[in-house]
C-alpha positions as CSV (number, residue, x, y, z in Angstrom):
1,M,-0.1,-0.1,0.0
2,S,2.7,2.2,1.1
3,R,3.6,2.4,-3.2
4,K,0.2,3.7,-4.0
5,M,0.1,6.9,-5.8
6,L,-2.8,8.6,-7.4
7,W,-2.2,11.1,-10.4
8,I,-5.2,13.6,-10.4
9,I,-5.3,16.2,-13.2
10,R,-8.1,18.7,-14.6
11,H,-9.2,17.8,-18.2
12,G,-7.9,20.0,-20.8
13,E,-9.3,23.0,-22.2
14,T,-12.6,23.3,-23.6
15,D,-14.1,26.3,-25.2
16,F,-16.3,27.0,-22.0
17,N,-13.3,27.6,-20.2
18,R,-11.7,29.6,-22.4
19,K,-14.8,32.2,-22.5
20,G,-15.6,32.1,-18.9
21,M,-18.6,29.9,-18.8
22,V,-20.2,27.6,-16.6
23,Q,-19.6,24.0,-17.8
24,G,-20.7,21.6,-14.8
25,R,-22.5,17.8,-15.0
26,G,-24.8,19.1,-17.7
27,M,-22.6,20.5,-20.3
28,D,-20.7,17.4,-21.9
29,T,-18.6,19.5,-23.6
30,S,-15.4,18.5,-25.9
31,L,-11.9,19.8,-25.5
32,N,-10.8,22.7,-27.6
33,D,-7.5,22.6,-30.1
34,T,-5.7,23.6,-27.1
35,G,-7.3,21.3,-24.4
36,R,-6.3,18.4,-27.0
37,A,-2.8,19.5,-27.4
38,Q,-2.6,19.8,-23.1
39,A,-3.6,16.0,-22.9
40,E,-0.8,15.4,-25.6
41,A,1.3,17.4,-23.4
42,F,0.8,15.6,-20.1
43,Y,1.3,12.1,-21.7
44,Q,4.3,12.8,-23.8
45,A,6.0,14.0,-19.8
46,Y,4.1,10.9,-18.1
47,R,3.5,8.3,-20.8
48,H,7.1,6.6,-18.8
49,I,5.1,6.2,-15.8
50,S,3.4,2.7,-15.8
51,F,-0.2,4.0,-15.0
52,D,-1.4,0.4,-14.0
53,K,-5.7,1.9,-13.6
54,L,-7.4,4.9,-15.3
55,Y,-10.3,6.5,-13.5
56,I,-12.4,8.9,-15.5
57,S,-15.7,10.8,-15.1
58,A,-18.7,10.0,-17.4
59,L,-18.1,13.6,-19.3
60,V,-16.7,13.2,-23.0
61,R,-13.9,16.1,-21.9
62,T,-12.2,13.3,-19.4
63,Y,-12.0,10.8,-21.7
64,Q,-10.8,13.1,-24.7
65,T,-8.1,13.8,-21.6
66,A,-7.2,10.7,-21.0
67,L,-7.4,9.2,-24.8
68,P,-3.7,8.9,-25.2
69,F,-3.3,6.6,-22.3
70,I,-6.4,4.6,-23.1
71,R,-5.2,4.0,-26.7
72,E,-2.2,2.1,-25.3
73,G,-4.4,-0.4,-23.6
74,I,-4.6,0.9,-19.9
75,S,-7.8,-0.6,-18.3
76,F,-10.0,2.3,-17.1
77,V,-12.9,3.0,-15.1
78,K,-15.7,5.5,-16.1
79,H,-17.5,6.7,-12.7
80,E,-20.1,9.3,-12.4
81,G,-19.0,10.1,-9.0
82,L,-16.2,12.1,-10.9
83,D,-18.4,14.3,-12.9
84,E,-18.6,18.0,-12.4
85,F,-20.5,19.9,-9.5
86,N,-24.2,20.3,-11.0
87,W,-24.2,23.8,-11.3
88,G,-28.2,23.9,-12.3
89,L,-29.3,27.0,-13.5
90,F,-25.7,28.1,-13.5
91,E,-24.7,25.9,-16.4
92,G,-24.3,27.2,-20.0
93,R,-23.9,30.9,-18.4
94,S,-20.9,33.6,-17.9
95,F,-19.9,33.7,-14.4
96,G,-20.3,37.4,-14.8
97,E,-24.1,36.8,-14.9
98,F,-24.6,35.6,-12.0
99,H,-21.3,37.0,-9.9
100,H,-23.0,37.8,-6.7
101,D,-25.4,34.4,-6.2
102,Y,-22.0,32.8,-7.0
103,R,-19.7,34.6,-4.2
104,T,-22.8,33.9,-1.9
105,L,-22.7,30.6,-2.1
106,L,-18.7,30.1,-2.2
107,A,-18.8,31.8,1.2
108,N,-21.9,29.8,2.3
109,W,-19.8,26.9,1.6
110,K,-16.7,28.3,3.7
111,K,-18.9,29.4,6.9
112,G,-19.3,25.2,6.6
113,D,-22.9,25.5,4.9
114,Y,-22.2,22.3,2.6
115,D,-26.2,21.8,1.9
116,A,-25.9,25.2,-0.1
117,K,-26.4,24.7,-3.7
118,P,-27.3,27.0,-6.6
119,P,-30.9,26.4,-8.1
120,Q,-31.8,23.3,-9.0
121,G,-28.1,22.2,-8.7
122,E,-25.7,20.3,-6.4
123,S,-24.6,20.7,-3.2
124,P,-20.8,19.9,-1.5
125,N,-22.7,17.0,0.8
126,E,-24.3,15.5,-2.4
127,V,-21.2,15.6,-4.5
128,A,-19.4,14.1,-1.4
129,S,-21.5,11.5,-1.3
130,R,-21.3,10.1,-5.0
131,Q,-17.4,10.7,-4.6
132,Q,-17.1,8.2,-1.8
133,L,-18.3,5.6,-4.4
134,V,-14.8,6.3,-6.1
135,I,-13.1,6.5,-2.7
136,H,-14.0,3.1,-1.8
137,L,-13.3,1.5,-5.1
138,L,-9.4,3.3,-5.2
139,E,-8.9,2.3,-1.5
140,A,-9.5,-1.6,-2.7
141,E,-7.5,-1.1,-5.7
142,Q,-4.2,-3.2,-5.7
143,A,-2.6,-1.1,-8.3
144,E,0.1,1.1,-7.7
145,N,-0.2,3.9,-10.3
146,I,-4.0,5.1,-11.1
147,L,-4.4,8.1,-12.8
148,I,-7.8,10.3,-12.6
149,C,-8.9,12.8,-14.3
150,M,-12.0,15.0,-13.8
151,H,-13.1,18.3,-13.0
152,G,-12.3,21.5,-11.0
153,R,-14.6,22.4,-8.6
154,A,-15.1,18.8,-7.9
155,L,-11.2,18.2,-7.5
156,R,-11.1,20.3,-4.8
157,L,-13.7,18.4,-3.0
158,F,-12.6,15.3,-3.9
159,L,-8.8,16.5,-2.7
160,C,-10.6,17.5,0.9
161,Q,-12.1,14.1,1.3
162,L,-9.0,12.2,0.5
163,L,-6.9,14.5,3.3
164,Q,-9.3,14.7,5.2
165,R,-10.2,18.3,5.5
166,P,-12.9,20.3,6.0
167,Y,-14.9,21.3,2.7
168,S,-14.4,24.8,3.5
169,E,-11.0,24.4,2.5
170,M,-12.2,23.8,-1.0
171,D,-10.6,26.9,-2.4
172,N,-7.3,26.2,-1.1
173,F,-6.4,23.7,-3.9
174,E,-5.9,25.8,-6.9
175,H,-6.4,24.4,-10.6
176,S,-6.2,24.9,-14.0
177,N,-7.1,23.1,-17.2
178,L,-4.5,19.6,-17.3
179,S,-2.9,20.6,-13.7
180,L,-1.6,17.7,-11.7
181,Y,-2.1,17.0,-8.1
182,L,0.2,13.9,-6.8
183,L,-0.5,12.1,-3.7
184,Q,1.2,9.0,-2.2
185,W,-0.4,6.6,0.1
186,K,1.4,6.3,3.7
187,E,0.9,5.3,7.1
188,G,-2.5,4.3,6.8
189,G,-3.7,8.0,4.9
190,W,-3.3,10.1,1.8
191,Q,-0.1,12.9,1.4
192,L,0.2,15.6,-1.2
193,L,3.6,15.4,-2.7
194,K,2.8,17.9,-6.4
195,S,-0.1,20.6,-6.1
196,N,-1.4,22.3,-9.6
197,D,1.5,21.3,-11.1
198,T,1.3,22.2,-14.9
199,A,5.3,21.9,-15.7
200,H,4.6,19.7,-18.8
201,L,2.7,22.3,-20.2
202,S,5.8,25.0,-20.4
203,L,6.5,24.0,-24.2
204,L,2.9,24.9,-25.4
């Protein structure tokens, strides 16, 4: 168990990312040209790692990001537990359209109200519940190197769970498209080795 590593990446760029629009669980968007280049750059930087297993969300942008590794024949699991937050009525709109409501929502989460959610969307407690299904699978995995591709806000919550930190600390975990978080299992818990690492994108 001490050698088990989680390589957790956010998907590559989409046009929604570029335009500052909300995607969420209900927007099954594809990578744009930059996102595909980011995915290839990550693959070239880490293809030497013998990944035993891949975990991706049910949304196509994570599949496209992991595709270079999937083409190698690495076994992968598609799991809805890794999907992005459902942002409800915020999805498909620019952040500027509901900036006040969004900031209020984040403030409520920071105060510990993990049941707060956007209209017709999901709360941190609801997302954490489905993420727990994935965490149980990871704990049972015998694989040593596991690559996980998921989404920005969901990634923040996922890290809080893995590192046993309160959900109010979600925003401490910065991320950008195709950034990497590396965790190692040691002494009965996960330890963080790399945070929001984008060195593999330096040549783009």
